C-alpha positions in Angstrom: -1.4 64.9 91.9 1.2 65.2 88.9 1.2 62.1 86.8 3.8 61.0 84.2 2.3 59.6 81.2 4.1 57.9 78.6 3.9 55.1 75.9 7.5 53.1 75.8 8.6 50.2 73.9 10.5 47.2 75.6 13.9 48.8 75.8 12.4 52.2 76.9 12.1 53.8 73.4 10.1 56.7 73.2 10.4 58.3 69.7 12.3 58.9 66.8 13.4 62.2 64.9 10.7 63.9 67.4 8.1 61.8 66.3 6.1 58.6 67.7 7.9 55.2 66.1 4.5 53.1 66.5 0.6 53.8 66.2 -1.2 52.2 68.5 -5.0 53.6 68.5 -5.8 52.2 72.1 -3.2 54.4 73.9 -4.0 57.2 72.0 -7.7 57.2 72.7 -6.9 56.4 76.3 -4.4 59.3 76.4 -7.3 61.5 75.4 -9.8 60.0 77.7 -7.3 60.5 80.9 -6.0 64.0 80.2 -9.0 65.7 78.6 -10.1 68.7 81.4 -6.6 68.7 82.8 -3.3 70.5 82.5 -0.6 68.8 80.3 3.0 70.0 80.4 5.3 69.3 77.9 8.3 70.3 76.3 8.7 73.0 73.1 9.8 69.8 70.9 6.9 67.7 72.1 4.7 70.5 71.3 5.8 71.2 67.8 5.6 67.4 67.1 2.0 67.8 68.2 1.6 71.1 66.4 -1.4 72.8 68.3 -3.0 72.8 71.5 -4.8 69.7 72.3 -8.6 70.5 72.7 -9.8 70.6 76.3 -6.6 70.8 78.1 -4.6 73.4 79.3 -1.2 73.4 77.6 1.9 74.1 79.2 5.0 74.2 77.1 8.6 74.4 78.9 11.1 76.5 76.8 14.2 78.0 77.4 13.4 80.8 74.9 11.6 83.5 76.7 10.1 85.1 73.2 8.5 81.7 72.8 4.6 82.1 72.6 1.7 80.2 71.2 -1.8 81.2 71.3 -4.0 79.4 73.6 -1.1 77.9 75.8 1.1 78.9 78.7 4.7 79.1 78.5 7.4 79.0 81.1 11.0 78.3 81.4 11.3 75.5 84.0 9.6 72.1 84.9 9.1 73.6 88.5 7.2 76.3 87.2 4.8 74.3 85.1 4.2 72.3 87.9 3.6 75.1 90.1 0.7 76.5 87.5 -0.5 72.8 87.1 -1.1 72.7 91.1 -4.6 73.7 91.0 -5.7 70.8 88.9 -6.4 67.4 90.6 -4.4 65.5 88.4 -2.0 67.3 85.9 -0.1 65.1 83.3 3.7 65.5 82.3 3.5 64.2 78.7 7.3 64.4 77.4 9.6 64.6 75.7 12.5 62.6 76.9 14.2 65.7 78.6 11.4 66.7 80.3 10.3 63.2 81.4 14.1 62.5 82.7 13.7 65.5 85.1 9.9 65.1 86.2 10.2 61.3 87.2 11.9 62.7 90.4 8.9 65.2 91.0 5.7 63.3 90.2 3.5 61.3 91.8 2.3 58.7 89.6 3.3 57.1 86.4 0.8 55.9 83.9 2.6 53.8 81.1 1.8 51.9 78.1 4.2 49.4 77.5 4.1 48.4 73.9 5.5 45.0 73.9 8.5 45.0 71.1 11.9 46.8 70.6 12.0 49.5 68.3 14.7 51.7 66.4 14.8 55.1 68.3 16.8 58.0 69.5 15.2 59.3 72.8 14.3 57.0 75.6 12.4 56.9 78.8 14.4 57.1 82.0 14.5 53.5 83.8 11.5 52.8 86.2 13.5 52.2 89.6 11.4 49.7 91.4 12.8 50.7 94.6 11.4 53.8 94.3 8.0 53.0 91.9 5.5 50.5 93.1 3.4 48.8 90.1 -0.3 49.1 91.0 -2.1 48.1 88.3 -1.6 46.3 85.3 -3.8 45.8 82.1 -2.6 43.4 79.2 -3.8 43.4 75.8 -3.1 41.3 72.5 -2.4 42.9 69.2 -5.8 43.2 66.9 -6.6 44.4 63.6 -6.3 48.0 65.2 -3.5 47.8 67.3 -0.5 45.7 65.9 1.3 45.2 68.9 0.7 43.6 72.0 0.6 46.4 74.9 0.1 46.8 78.8 -1.4 49.9 80.5 0.6 50.0 83.8 0.2 52.5 86.9 2.9 53.2 89.1 2.8 54.9 92.4 5.8 56.6 94.4 6.9 54.2 97.5 6.6 56.3 100.6 
């Protein structure tokens, strides 16, 4: 199974200037818990914004630059090849960025979305989730607190048959 995992604002905002536009510790903690031990697929810009391979995960970087190599990571030139590499994992994750999400949304089995309930100034956006294709199967809503300054929800979608 391949799951696309993302955090998005009310207008599908993802980030700005190749960086996150909010700090939500609950989402980061959940992301770590869910993806640890699995393959994570990302574009080169997303990898460079993180800056290093994430611990206890197999990092697959998609780039058109054939000479791009990162110690401890797998590089490939296509999303399809990245998915093929990750197939041996019972649940691999596509973690961004915007161009990868746009291509991957038609190829993945599930969406695991953190909805951050606010609008943000952004320059990259998540593709619209088409409810004719995706069915919401689980939702957990949370109010802001001393650590997480925005209301947010964890929402899981499954592709309709």
